[in-house]
C-alpha positions as CSV (number, residue, x, y, z in Angstrom):
1,X,9.9,11.8,4.9
2,X,8.1,8.4,5.4
3,X,7.4,6.5,2.2
4,X,5.0,3.6,1.4
5,X,5.7,2.3,-2.1
6,X,2.4,0.8,-3.1
7,X,3.7,-1.0,-6.2
8,X,7.2,-2.4,-6.4
9,X,8.6,-5.7,-7.7
10,X,11.2,-6.5,-5.1
11,X,11.7,-10.0,-6.5
12,X,13.7,-8.2,-9.2
13,X,15.8,-6.2,-6.8
14,X,18.8,-6.8,-4.6
15,X,19.3,-6.5,-0.9
16,X,21.3,-3.3,-1.6
17,X,18.1,-1.8,-2.9
18,X,16.3,-2.6,0.4
19,X,19.1,-0.9,2.2
20,X,19.0,2.2,0.0
21,X,15.2,2.4,0.2
22,X,15.3,2.4,4.0
23,X,17.9,5.2,4.0
24,X,15.6,7.2,1.6
25,X,12.6,6.8,4.0
26,X,10.8,3.7,2.6
27,X,9.2,1.9,5.5
28,X,6.5,-0.2,3.7
29,X,6.0,-1.7,0.3
30,X,3.3,-3.7,-1.6
31,X,4.6,-6.1,-4.2
32,X,2.1,-7.1,-6.9
33,X,2.6,-10.4,-8.7
34,X,3.5,-9.9,-12.3
35,X,5.0,-11.3,-15.4
36,X,8.6,-12.3,-14.8
37,X,9.8,-11.8,-18.4
38,X,10.3,-15.5,-19.0
39,X,6.9,-17.1,-19.8
40,X,5.7,-19.6,-17.2
41,X,4.5,-22.9,-18.5
42,X,2.4,-24.3,-15.7
43,X,0.4,-23.2,-12.7
44,X,3.0,-24.7,-10.4
45,X,5.4,-22.0,-11.4
46,X,2.9,-19.4,-10.2
47,X,2.5,-21.2,-6.9
48,X,6.2,-21.2,-6.2
49,X,6.3,-17.5,-7.0
50,X,3.3,-16.7,-4.8
51,X,4.9,-18.6,-2.0
52,X,8.1,-16.5,-2.4
53,X,6.0,-13.3,-2.1
54,X,4.4,-14.6,1.1
55,X,7.7,-15.9,2.6
56,X,11.1,-15.0,1.2
57,X,10.4,-11.4,0.3
58,X,8.8,-10.4,3.6
59,X,11.9,-12.0,5.3
60,X,14.3,-10.0,3.1
61,X,12.4,-6.8,3.7
62,X,12.2,-7.2,7.4
63,X,16.0,-7.4,7.6
64,X,16.0,-3.8,6.5
65,X,13.1,-2.6,8.6
66,X,10.6,-2.5,5.8
67,X,7.0,-3.9,6.1
68,X,6.2,-6.1,3.1
69,X,2.7,-7.0,1.8
70,X,1.7,-8.4,-1.6
71,X,-1.1,-8.6,-4.1
72,X,-1.7,-11.9,-6.0
73,X,-3.3,-12.6,-9.4
74,X,-3.0,-14.1,-12.8
75,X,-1.4,-11.2,-14.7
76,X,-2.9,-9.9,-17.9
77,X,-0.1,-11.0,-20.2
78,X,-0.2,-14.6,-19.1
79,X,-4.0,-14.7,-18.9
80,X,-3.7,-15.4,-22.7
81,X,-1.8,-18.7,-22.2
82,X,-4.2,-21.6,-21.6
83,X,-1.4,-23.4,-19.7
84,X,-1.6,-20.7,-17.0
85,X,-5.4,-20.1,-16.7
86,X,-5.9,-22.9,-14.0
87,X,-4.2,-20.4,-11.7
88,X,-7.7,-18.7,-11.4
89,X,-9.1,-21.8,-9.8
90,X,-6.3,-22.0,-7.2
91,X,-6.2,-18.3,-6.3
92,X,-8.8,-18.5,-3.5
93,X,-6.5,-20.5,-1.3
94,X,-3.9,-17.7,-1.6
95,X,-6.2,-14.8,-1.2
96,X,-7.0,-15.7,2.4
97,X,-3.4,-15.2,3.5
98,X,-2.8,-12.4,6.0
99,X,-0.1,-10.6,3.9
100,X,-2.3,-10.4,0.8
101,X,-3.8,-6.9,0.7
102,X,-5.4,-6.9,-2.8
103,X,-6.0,-8.9,-5.9
104,X,-3.5,-7.8,-8.6
105,X,-2.0,-7.0,-11.0
106,X,-5.1,-7.6,-13.1
107,X,-6.4,-5.7,-16.2
108,X,-5.3,-5.6,-19.8
109,X,-2.1,-6.1,-21.8
110,X,-3.4,-6.7,-25.4
111,X,-7.1,-6.4,-24.7
112,X,-8.0,-9.9,-25.8
113,X,-11.1,-12.0,-25.0
114,X,-9.0,-14.1,-22.6
115,X,-8.0,-11.0,-20.7
116,X,-11.7,-10.0,-20.5
117,X,-12.5,-13.3,-18.9
118,X,-9.5,-13.1,-16.4
119,X,-10.3,-9.5,-15.4
120,X,-13.9,-10.2,-14.7
121,X,-13.2,-13.4,-12.8
122,X,-10.6,-11.7,-10.6
123,X,-12.7,-8.7,-9.9
124,X,-15.3,-11.2,-8.6
125,X,-12.6,-12.9,-6.5
126,X,-11.7,-9.6,-5.0
127,X,-15.3,-8.9,-4.1
128,X,-15.7,-12.5,-2.7
129,X,-12.7,-12.0,-0.5
130,X,-13.5,-8.5,0.6
131,X,-10.2,-7.2,-1.0
132,X,-9.5,-4.2,-3.1
133,X,-8.0,-4.6,-6.6
134,X,-4.9,-3.3,-8.3
135,X,-5.7,-2.9,-12.0
136,X,-2.9,-2.6,-14.6
137,X,-3.9,-0.3,-17.5
138,X,-2.1,-1.3,-20.7
139,X,1.1,0.2,-22.0
140,X,-0.3,0.4,-25.5
141,X,-3.5,2.2,-26.6
142,X,-3.9,3.5,-23.0
143,X,-7.0,5.5,-23.5
144,X,-8.9,2.7,-25.2
145,X,-7.6,0.3,-22.6
146,X,-8.9,2.5,-19.8
147,X,-12.3,2.8,-21.4
148,X,-12.5,-1.0,-21.7
149,X,-11.3,-1.5,-18.1
150,X,-14.0,0.9,-16.8
151,X,-16.7,-0.9,-18.8
152,X,-15.7,-4.2,-17.0
153,X,-15.5,-2.5,-13.6
154,X,-19.0,-1.0,-13.9
155,X,-20.3,-4.5,-14.5
156,X,-18.4,-6.0,-11.5
157,X,-19.4,-6.3,-7.8
158,X,-16.5,-4.1,-6.7
159,X,-17.1,-0.5,-5.8
160,X,-14.8,2.1,-7.5
161,X,-13.3,3.2,-4.2
162,X,-11.9,-0.3,-3.8
163,X,-10.0,-0.2,-7.1
164,X,-6.7,1.5,-8.1
165,X,-6.1,2.1,-11.8
166,X,-2.4,2.0,-12.2
167,X,0.2,3.2,-14.8
168,X,-1.9,6.3,-15.5
169,X,-0.5,9.3,-17.3
170,X,-1.7,12.7,-18.7
171,X,-4.0,11.0,-21.3
172,X,-5.9,8.9,-18.8
173,X,-5.9,10.7,-15.5
174,X,-9.1,12.7,-16.3
175,X,-11.3,9.7,-17.1
176,X,-9.8,7.7,-14.2
177,X,-10.5,10.6,-11.8
178,X,-14.1,10.8,-13.0
179,X,-14.5,7.0,-12.4
180,X,-14.2,7.3,-8.7
181,X,-11.3,4.9,-8.6
182,X,-8.0,5.5,-6.9
183,X,-5.2,6.8,-9.3
184,X,-1.9,5.0,-9.6
185,X,1.2,6.5,-11.2
186,X,4.4,4.6,-11.9
187,X,7.6,6.6,-12.1
188,X,10.5,5.3,-14.4
189,X,13.8,6.7,-15.6
190,X,12.8,6.7,-19.3
191,X,9.2,5.7,-19.7
192,X,5.8,6.1,-18.0
193,X,6.0,9.1,-15.6
194,X,8.7,11.3,-14.2
195,X,8.7,13.2,-10.9
196,X,8.3,16.5,-12.6
197,X,5.3,15.3,-14.7
198,X,3.9,13.8,-11.5
199,X,4.1,17.2,-9.8
200,X,2.2,18.8,-12.7
201,X,-0.6,16.3,-12.4
202,X,-0.8,16.8,-8.7
203,X,-1.1,20.6,-9.3
204,X,-4.0,20.0,-11.7
205,X,-5.8,17.1,-10.0
206,X,-4.9,17.4,-6.3
207,X,-3.5,14.9,-3.9
208,X,-6.7,12.9,-3.0
209,X,-6.8,9.2,-4.0
210,X,-3.3,9.4,-5.6
211,X,-0.8,6.6,-5.3
212,X,2.8,7.2,-6.5
213,X,5.0,4.1,-7.0
214,X,8.3,3.1,-8.5
215,X,7.1,-0.2,-9.8
216,X,10.8,-1.1,-10.0
217,X,11.2,-4.4,-11.9
218,X,13.7,-6.3,-14.0
219,X,13.8,-3.5,-16.7
220,X,15.4,-0.1,-16.4
221,X,13.8,1.3,-13.2
222,X,14.6,2.9,-9.9
223,X,13.3,1.9,-6.5
224,X,14.1,5.5,-5.2
225,X,11.7,7.2,-7.6
226,X,9.1,7.7,-4.8
227,X,11.7,9.7,-2.8
228,X,12.5,11.7,-5.9
229,X,8.7,12.5,-6.3
230,X,8.5,13.6,-2.7
231,X,11.6,15.9,-3.1
232,X,10.1,17.3,-6.4
233,X,6.8,18.0,-4.6
234,X,8.6,20.0,-1.8
235,X,10.7,21.9,-4.4
236,X,7.5,22.8,-6.2
237,X,5.9,24.3,-3.1
238,X,3.8,21.4,-1.8
239,X,3.8,21.1,2.0
240,X,5.3,18.3,4.0
241,X,1.7,17.2,4.8
242,X,0.9,17.0,1.1
243,X,3.9,14.7,0.6
244,X,3.0,12.6,3.6
245,X,-0.6,12.2,2.2
246,X,0.6,11.1,-1.2
247,X,3.5,8.9,-0.1
248,X,2.2,7.4,3.1
249,X,-1.4,8.1,4.1
250,X,-3.0,7.4,0.7
251,X,-1.5,4.0,0.1
252,X,-2.2,3.1,3.8
253,X,-5.8,4.1,3.3
254,X,-6.2,2.2,0.0
255,X,-4.6,-1.1,1.1
256,X,-6.1,-0.6,4.6
257,X,-9.4,-1.5,3.1
258,X,-8.2,-5.1,3.1
259,X,-8.2,-5.2,6.9
260,X,-4.8,-6.8,6.8
261,X,-2.3,-4.0,6.6
262,X,0.3,-4.0,9.3
263,X,2.7,-1.0,9.1
264,X,4.5,-1.6,12.4
265,X,8.2,-1.8,12.1
266,X,8.8,-5.4,11.3
267,X,11.1,-7.5,13.5
268,X,13.7,-9.4,11.6
269,X,12.4,-13.0,11.8
270,X,15.8,-14.5,12.7
271,X,18.8,-15.1,10.5
272,X,17.3,-17.8,8.3
273,X,14.2,-18.4,6.2
274,X,13.6,-22.1,5.7
275,X,17.3,-22.6,6.2
276,X,18.5,-19.8,3.9
277,X,20.2,-16.5,4.7
278,X,20.5,-13.3,2.7
279,X,24.2,-13.3,3.6
280,X,26.9,-14.3,1.2
281,X,30.4,-15.3,2.4
282,X,29.6,-14.9,6.1
283,X,29.1,-17.4,8.9
């Protein structure tokens, strides 16, 4: 089973996770920029973070045979902090980087006017840079948040097939399917979706335009949930081809719209990245 995790926050994970992911079949990941838990107080903090997603994380992933790409954006939560909004002006110089395969995560957290502005501006940036967009649907008031998201998308220059609506569940999958956008589902141990619920949705809605991710972050999460989803699909009677479509071909097709996706097995770029190694206690 080959797996492409289309949304996972490896900054929050250890090298042991990379090793376990490779053993489970993960060969490619996309890491969206997101809120790190501790509020950032200046644009410079974002720029250091973006640089790590373009340098250090691909270096770590390559040591374990995993191709790493990223999506960059001002996330919805921090779009409400005026100290952070200048990031929007600086994003164009990052969105031209080869490893950036979408603008994201963008969307809504609390559905504020500031989030409206940031979402519309970043959808335009995606269109300007010929990139798809990874859209975060809110964890609260999901149905209302999706309706508001779709209203903004309809007014944007980005076609629905270049947008993935992430963190969907049973209450939002219908409207998301009707929108023509791609459908993203995040699997967690306690919250969001589970592998068994994911299987039920796939039975009802099919495997087209579906992206299944672990989204593993600094909270209780599991970077092997994509593998669990594949195993659950097989146990439920889906074919190996169905699993390959959901866990590999679909994310490759969505992010392939960027023209920048490279899924060849990465070569470890040497033992050091800017003088630093992932080793501890070794020569």
